[in-house]
N, C-alpha and C positions, 0 to 999 in steps of 0.2 A: 441461474448463476447471477453472482454480482461480483465486480472486479473493482476491490478497495484501492487501489494503486495503479494509476495508469497517467501518462503525460499525453494528454487526448486533446489537448486545444491549442490550437495553429498560433503562431507569431509571439510565444509567451515565456517559452525555456526551449531546451534542447529535443523539444517532441517536435510534432508536424509541424511543416512551414505553409500550410496552406489549408483552408478550410476542407478543399477538396481531401486532400490527403486525410484529414480528420474522419470525413465521412466514411474513407473505402475503409479504414482501420476499423470502424464502428460496424459496418457492415461485414467482416471477418469474425468479428466478435459475435454479432446476431447469429452467425449462421453456427458458431461455436455452441451458443445457448444461454448466453450472456441477455441478462435483462437490465441491467444498471451499472452504470460506471462512473465510480468516483474519479474526478479530475484532479489529481494531485499535484500540479505543477511544483518545480523546485522554488523554495523562499527561502529567505534569509541563509543563504549559502555561501555569500561572498561573490558567486557568478551571476546568479538570478536570484533578483528580488520581485517575485511576482507578489503584488499588493492584492488584497483582499476584493476591492472594486473592480481591479480587472478582471479577476477570474470568477466573480459573479457574473458580469457582463459576459465575457467569453462563454460561461456555460449556459446562460439564456439565447445566445447566438447559436451555438451549437445545437440547442435541443430544436431551435427553429429550423434550422437546416435540415437536421435529420426527420423532421416529420415531413417537410417539405419531398425529400427524397423517400421517405416510407421504408425508414429503417426503424426497426420496433427497438429502440434502446431509450432508456434515461438517463441524462448526465447528472450527477449531482458536484455540488462545489465540494472542496477539500484543498489540500496542499502538503506538499512533502516540506519538513522542515526542519533546518539544519539546527542541533543543539546550541542553545545560548543561554547566557545568563538570563537575559530579560524576557523570557518566554512566557512566563506566567502574565506578565503585564499586559504582554502583546497581544495574546489570547482575550484577556478580559475586554482590553480595548476594542477588539474587533480588527486590528492589524492583521494578524494573522488569522487563516481558518482553519477549524477545525473538520472531522468528517461530516460532511453535510452542514457545515455550520451550525453544529448542534450544541457546540460548546463543551465536548466531553472528551470525545475520542480524538486523539493528534497522532498523525503518522510523521515520527520521529528518524530522521536520519543521522545515524552516527559515523565518525572517521571510518573510512575502510581500513586502515592500518593499526588502529588502536583503541581501547575502549578508555575514554577520559575517566581521570581519576576520580573518586565519589559518585560516580553515576548513580549507583544504588539510592544514594541519599539526594540524587537529583531527583530521579523517579519517583522517589518518596515524595519529596515536595510537592510534585505537581498532582502527585494521586490527593495529597490532603487538601489542594487547591481545587480538587473536584475534577481534575484532568488525568485519563488515564493515556498514557502514551502506548504507541504501537511500533516497536522497534522494526523499520522497514529495511526488507533484504537482509535477513539475519545471516543467511549463510554465505553471503558476499564478503562478510568481515571477516579479515584475517583474525583478529583476537577469536573470534567464535569459532573459527577452524581450527586453529590451535586448541582450544579450550572451550567446547561448546557448552560444557556446564556452568559456566558464568552465567548463561540466560538463566540458569536456574534460579539463581539469588534475584536477578533481575524480575522476573515472573513474581515471586514470591514477595515483594514489596510493591507490586502493583501493575507492571507491565504486559503488553500483550506484545505476539510475535507474530510478524508476518513474512512467509518465505515466497520468493519468486516461484511461478510454475514453472520456467526454464531449468531452475534448479535443481530439478527434479528428473530431467530427461536426459535421455543418452548422449544429447548435445553438449550438455553442462560441461563447465571445467569441473575435473573429477575432485577436487577439492570443495567446491561448492555442493556437488551432488553429496559427497561423504557425510558432511557436515548438515544438508535438508534432511537426510535419511535418520541420522543419529537424532537430531530434533523430534522429527516425528516419532521414531521409536519411544522416544522418550518424553511424549505427551507435552512438548514445548513447543507445539505451533497451533498458533489461533487462526490464521488465515495463509489461503493461497490466494495470491494476485499476479496480474501480469508482469507490471512495471514495465507496461509497452511504451516505446517511444516512437516504433515505427514499423511497419510489417517486416521488416529485416530485423534477424538477431532473436528480439525478444516480441514475437506477435501476441495479439490478443486473444491468445487460446489457452483456455483453463482445463479442457477435458482431458486432454492428455496426462495431463498433472495429476490429475483426479485419478487417472486409473493406477498410476504409478503409486501414488498415496495409498490406494484401498488395498495394495498387497500388502503393505505395512501395518494401517491400522485399520484396515476394514472399509468397504463400502459406505455404510452409514457415516462413520468418522469422518473419511474423506469428504464426504459432500457436506458435511457439516461445515467444512472449512471455508467451502464457496457458497455457499447458500445460508444456512441458520446463522451461525456467527456473523458475517456480513449484513443480513436482514438486521439484527440485534443492533448493531451499533450502528447503522444509520438511522435507526428509530431513536438513538439514545438511549438503550437498554443494555443491562448487564448481559455476559455470557455466562 
């Protein structure tokens, strides 16, 4: 399995505070069957401004430590980026990282309370610039909880959708779980990822969510959300 949304790098955002904590998180992920993790620290969100140079350096350092500790996981670069008007320019200049630094797929964070006006036009403008936005943790956004059909229009104009593994479990907030299940039933989910920050709360475990998703869309489709689809985008290919 491949986890495309994880706050796994130390010292850079609200994820792990030490390299040792990062390694422990990766050990849990490896035991769950995860082979690759895209490091997606918060960027351009007003609180955390992780720059591409620091992310790439952090990925290299963590990969070295994982090999030294015989943890069979590869870390790839990325970022979770807050929506902003200058995004295309930042991506083209290399200031903002896309998934696996491929220049095509961007993990996009929206406000939790509302959907910005004109979001469909913004998504379309990214698409015609060659960038495919992936809406991060869609089930956590209040506007989608109230009207999950809003995501249908965004997908139609080019967005892709990621939900958190935690959102499908019995431990999830009921509103988040209801939204995640609706999105799955209506084939509006392209990725399940952990969005892990630590071993507490949202651990780096995807297998439990795959089991939950399998009961809704079938095992083959559920596995595609953590294997085939992530593999495609880290290689810059279409889903």
